[in-house]
N, C-alpha and C positions, 0 to 999 in steps of 0.2 A: 340018716339025717341026724339022729340023736347022737351017734358016735362022733360025727363031724363037729356038732355043737360042743360036745364035751371036750374034744381035742382042742378046738379053738379057745375054749374057756381056760384050759390048762395052759396053753401057750400065752394067753394074755396075762394070766396070773404069774407065770414065770418071768415075762417081760417086766411086769410091774415090780416084782421082787428084785429083779436085776437093777432097775432104775433106782429103787430105794437104797440098794446097797452102794450104788455108785454116787449117790448124793453126798456132797461134802458135809462134814459135821458142822453143827451150829456152834459158833463162837459167841460167847456172851460176856460182857463186862458189867460187873455189879459193883456200884459205888457203896462203900461203907465208910464214909468220911468220919463218922464219930469214932470208928476203930482205926482211923488213919491207914486205910488200905483200899485197894480196888482189886477185886477178885476176877481172874480170867478163867472162864469155864468153857469146856468143850463137851457138847452134848450133856450139859448139866454136871459134869465131873471136873474137879479142880485141875488146872494146868499150872498156873502160877498166880502170884499176887504182886502188885506194885504196892510197896509199903513205905511208910515214913514214921516209924515208931519214935517216940521221944528219946529213948535210950540210944538210938542209932544216930550217927553223925552225918548220914547221907541217905537219900532214898535208894531202894534196891528192889530187885525182883526176887522174891523168896516165898516159899521154896519153888523149885522148878521140877516138873515131872515129865517122864517119857509118855509116849502114847498109851501105854498100859497102866500108867499111874505110878510107876516106880520113881521115887524121889532121887534125883541125881545131884542134889546140892547137900553140903554138910548142914547139920541142924544147929550146932553150936554157933553163937552163944544164945540164940533165941529159942530154939527147940532142941536141946541137946539129946543125943541118942547114945546108946551103949557102945563103948569101945571107940568112939570118935576122938580125934585129936582136939585138944582145947587150947591150942596156940592161936595167936593172931586174932583176937576178938573183933577186929575191924573187918575181917573177911566174912561178909554176909551176902549169900546168894550171888547175884550178878549186879555189878555196879560199875560206875565210871568216875574216877577222880585222879588226883596226882599228888606225888610226894613233895614237890617243890614248885609252888606258884608264887613267884616273887618272895621266896624265902619262907612261905607258909606251907605246912604239911597238911594236906587234905586227906591223904591216903591212910595214915596211921592212927587217926583220931578215933577213939572209942570211949565208952563210959569207964574203961579201965585206965585211961591216960592219967599219969601222975599229975597232981595239981601244979607242980613246978614246971611242967611242960606245956600247960594249956595255952600260954601266950604265943606259942609257936604253931598252934594247931588251927585249922580252918574247919568250918562246918558248911555243909550244903543243905539248905532249907527248902523243902517243898513249899511252893507258893500257891499254885492253882492248877486245876484240871480244865483244860480248854475243850477237850473232846474225849468221849469214852463211848465207842460204838462197836457193835458186833455185827455178824453176818455169816453167810455160808462159807465156811472154811477160813474166814479171816476176821480179825478184830483190830481196832485202832485206838490208841491212847496218845493224847497230846498234853504235856504238862510243862510248867515253868518252875524253875528253881533258881535260887540265889547262892553263889559261893561267897561266904562271909568270913572275914578274918576275926580273930579273937576280940579285936577292939570294936567290932560291930560294923566295920566298913565292908560294903559289898564291892567285890572286885570283878565278878563275872555274873552276867545274866545268862542263864541257860534255858533254852527251849528244846525239849526232846520229844521226838515222835517215836512211839513204839508201834510195831506191827506184829501181830501174832497170827501165825498160820498153823493149821491143823489138817492132817491128812492121814491116810492109812500107814501106820508105823512111822509117822514123821511129825515132829513139832519144830517150829522155827520162831525165832524172836529177832526182829530187826530193832536196833537201837541207833537212831540217827539224832545226834546231839549238835546243836548250834550254840557255840559259846561266843558271847559278845563282851568285849572289854568295856567296863563302865567308865573309868577314868584313865585307863591305860597309859602307856602300853603295859600289857600283862605278860610277864616272862615265864617260861617253863624251862629252866636250866636242865641239862641232861641228868637224869636220875633214874635208877632202876625201879623205884617204887611207883608203879602205874601199869596200865591206865584203865583199860577195860578188864575187870577182874571177875573171875568165877571161882568160888571155892566148892570143890566137888565132894561127893560122898566118899566114905572110906573105901568102898569097892573100886573106885576109880583112881585111888592113890597108886603110886608105883611101889612094888616091893623094894624094901631096903635091906642092906647087909646087916643091920642091927634092928632090934625091936621085933614086935609081933606082926607077922605078915598074914595072919589068918584072914581070909576074905579080901585081901588086897591084890588087885589083878590089873591095874591100869598100865597103859603104855601109850606114849606120844608118837605120832608120825607127822612129819611136816610135808608141805607141797614139794620140798626139795629132797625128800627121801631121807631126812635125818630122823632118827628114832631115839626113844628113851631119854635118859638124862642129857644126852648130847644136844637135844633140841633147845635147851635153854640158851638164850643169848644168840640165837641165829635168826636170820631174816627168812620170812616165808609169806606167801600170799594167803595161806591158810594153815591151820594146825588142827589135827584131830586127836582125840583121846578115846581109846577103846578099853573095854573091861566088862566086868560082870557085877551088877548091883542087885542084891537080894535074889540071886538066881537068874536074873535077866541080862543077857548080853546086850550092851548098848554102845553107841558111838556118839560122842559129843564133839562137834566141830565148830571152831570159830573162824569166820571168814573176814578178811581185811579188804575193805572196798578199794578199788583201783585209784579212786580220787582222794583217798585219805592222805593227809600230810605224812611224809615219811614212808609211804608205801614202797615196797612190801615191809610191813612192820617187823620189829624185833619182838621176840617172844620171851616173856618172863614166866615160863612154864616150869613149874617145880614138881618134883616127884611126890612131895608131901601133900599135894592137893590143891595148890594154887595154880590156876590156869589163866594166864593174863597176856594180853597184847599191849605192847608199850612202844609206840612210835617215837617217844621222846628220849629214849635211853641210849642213843647211838654212841656216845662217847664211852660209857662204861661197858657196853656190850661189844663194841668193836676194839676194845683195849686201846682207845685213843686214836685209832685210825680215822674215825669219822667224828663229827660233832654237829649237832643240830641247833641247840639253844633256841627252840621255837618261841615265837612271841606273837601276840595279837595286838595290833595297834589300837590306839584310843578310838572307841566307837566302831571299830572293825569287828568282823566275825570270822570264826573258823568252824568248819563242819567236819564231824567225824561219824562215819557210818560203819557199823559192824552187824553181821548176822551170826547168830548162834543157832545151830541145828542139832536136834536130838533125833537119832535114827535108831530104829530097832535092829538088833544084831550087830555084827562086826562089819563095818563098811570097808570097802576097798578104796585105795587112794583115788582111783578114777571116779568113784561115786562122789567123793567130796570135791574133786576138781569140777565135776558137772554142777554141783551145788554152787561153787564159787562163780562159775560162768553165768549161771542163772541169776545169782545175786547182782552181778555187774550189769546184766541186761535189764533187770527189773527196777533197780535203784540207780538213777542217773546222778 
């Protein structure tokens, strides 16, 4: 009888441990309004932060980490690290804006913009946090922003819902933005500078024929099977970037929602570390064969939904295809 009780106790302990291991991690959002940030934690450890520092000209998610804590975004200009590139100071973490909104450049604006160019630049101002909640495996953030011209006129009201997901070897970020034209119509002439941008860590850059390639290991693969530098300027429903960062093999994939304007999007994916989806760039990227000239009518809205997934190891194309199908079924 004693042995049976002992065996039963061991079995119950094993089952309890198994349940504990299977429990999804706790996602928590911590507001730090005085520091102009909201931290996203997974089991108490940093995943990313929604930030709107005064020196930046738009809100962004920065930095972004893999499930093991490896930072997959470039640190410059906010937190520069050794041997990083210091070009394009407007590339901060993960963001969404565009290079030509009724003639105003929201993409290239930074604290390094020359004074004589400021009249052509736009700024996206964080306005309010409507929701910041966590839970088992998931967290949600809902914010509002204003797209403002240099003369102080607001041209777009933005409401963006972020969804953060955490699992074993997997992190995911949904960014679902609704843009509403205030006085409209608001026009987005075809331009290569946009739109959902991610500036990646040095390890995820692609090796180049010139310069120092130490630690540089990145490579793009699209849903259409296009790889490397050839992926730039092509259409695809998703794009993945594989490489090694600080000794960890990781895959970063961007997924374009089937209902997005211009789907499947064109990719402004550069070997030097800019990973961007640009549905508005059809004329330049098709060499004039296509033209979109997207616009939002006065008082009308347009929605853009993307998912960014960070996976442990080197994913296969079929793994990312499954992620894309999952995204389409989960976000309508």
